[in-house]
Wavefront OBJ file of the C-alpha trace (Angstrom):
o trace
v -132.172 42.195 -111.620
v -131.253 38.652 -113.070
v -129.600 38.409 -116.336
v -131.349 36.699 -119.176
v -130.739 32.919 -119.374
v -127.954 31.846 -121.832
v -128.449 28.603 -123.662
v -126.407 25.656 -123.187
v -125.002 26.052 -126.867
v -123.794 29.516 -126.116
v -122.314 28.676 -122.682
v -120.326 25.999 -124.589
v -119.036 28.384 -126.978
v -118.160 31.013 -124.476
v -116.133 28.532 -122.398
v -114.346 27.404 -125.513
v -113.386 31.065 -126.370
v -112.253 31.615 -122.872
v -110.114 28.445 -122.836
v -108.540 29.363 -126.208
v -107.833 33.033 -125.163
v -104.743 32.381 -123.083
v -105.930 34.394 -120.239
v -107.109 32.857 -116.826
v -110.740 32.049 -116.638
v -111.181 34.939 -114.175
v -109.447 37.453 -116.260
v -111.604 36.480 -119.379
v -114.941 36.453 -117.445
v -113.932 40.147 -116.039
v -113.220 41.275 -119.468
v -116.329 39.942 -120.895
v -118.588 40.961 -117.890
v -119.601 37.471 -116.759
v -119.427 36.478 -113.036
v -116.608 33.925 -112.570
v -119.089 31.811 -110.311
v -121.587 31.845 -113.160
v -118.930 30.785 -115.645
v -117.801 27.824 -113.388
v -121.499 26.745 -113.007
v -121.697 26.553 -116.870
v -118.815 24.306 -116.723
v -119.957 22.288 -114.152
v -123.450 21.605 -115.664
v -122.115 21.008 -119.137
v -119.816 18.316 -117.791
v -122.585 16.654 -115.838
v -124.588 16.546 -118.944
v -121.684 14.663 -120.619
v -119.773 17.152 -122.238
v -116.341 15.816 -121.883
v -114.487 17.892 -124.592
v -114.256 21.025 -122.369
v -110.507 21.900 -121.962
v -109.201 22.383 -118.453
v -108.692 25.813 -116.870
v -106.184 28.007 -118.530
v -104.465 28.359 -115.177
v -104.703 29.986 -111.641
v -106.356 33.176 -111.128
v -103.114 34.713 -110.323
v -100.323 35.543 -112.617
v -96.896 36.729 -111.131
v -95.698 40.201 -112.464
v -93.430 39.720 -115.578
v -90.305 41.276 -113.943
v -89.734 42.436 -110.321
v -87.584 45.148 -109.000
v -85.562 44.417 -106.229
v -84.750 47.373 -103.827
v -82.126 47.147 -100.981
v -83.431 48.359 -97.477
v -81.062 49.282 -94.864
v -82.090 49.102 -91.310
v -80.274 51.080 -88.761
v -80.844 50.022 -85.063
v -80.916 53.421 -83.077
v -81.883 51.627 -79.918
v -78.929 49.848 -78.117
v -80.975 47.617 -75.841
v -83.592 45.551 -77.820
v -86.939 44.731 -76.094
v -89.012 41.682 -76.019
v -92.188 41.772 -77.989
v -94.260 40.470 -75.243
v -93.380 42.881 -72.409
v -91.362 45.883 -71.861
v -88.454 44.187 -70.020
v -85.186 44.627 -71.698
v -83.225 41.679 -73.030
v -79.588 41.704 -71.857
v -76.886 41.247 -74.251
v -74.080 38.963 -73.661
l 1 2 3 4 5 6 7 8 9 10 11 12 13 14 15 16 17 18 19 20 21 22 23 24 25 26 27 28 29 30 31 32 33 34 35 36 37 38 39 40 41 42 43 44 45 46 47 48 49 50 51 52 53 54 55 56 57 58 59 60 61 62 63 64 65 66 67 68 69 70 71 72 73 74 75 76 77 78 79 80 81 82 83 84 85 86 87 88 89 90 91 92 93 94
């Protein structure tokens, strides 16, 4: 089922709200139940109609985590003879 058409004035208002929100376009669209593809079509059409005052996108669709935990991982080689990945012949150590 298709959603009802949103007038250009409302599209402009929503784009401006999104771009001033501090969220990425994608995050804002998800929160407001708007398909990101539809949102970008609005931006494209309004720019084609001469609406040049639309702000640029607020950023990429991915935001890195605020902090990241670093965990040390120790690997123990229990096989005294390593094997080639492409075959089963052992590699001789020098």
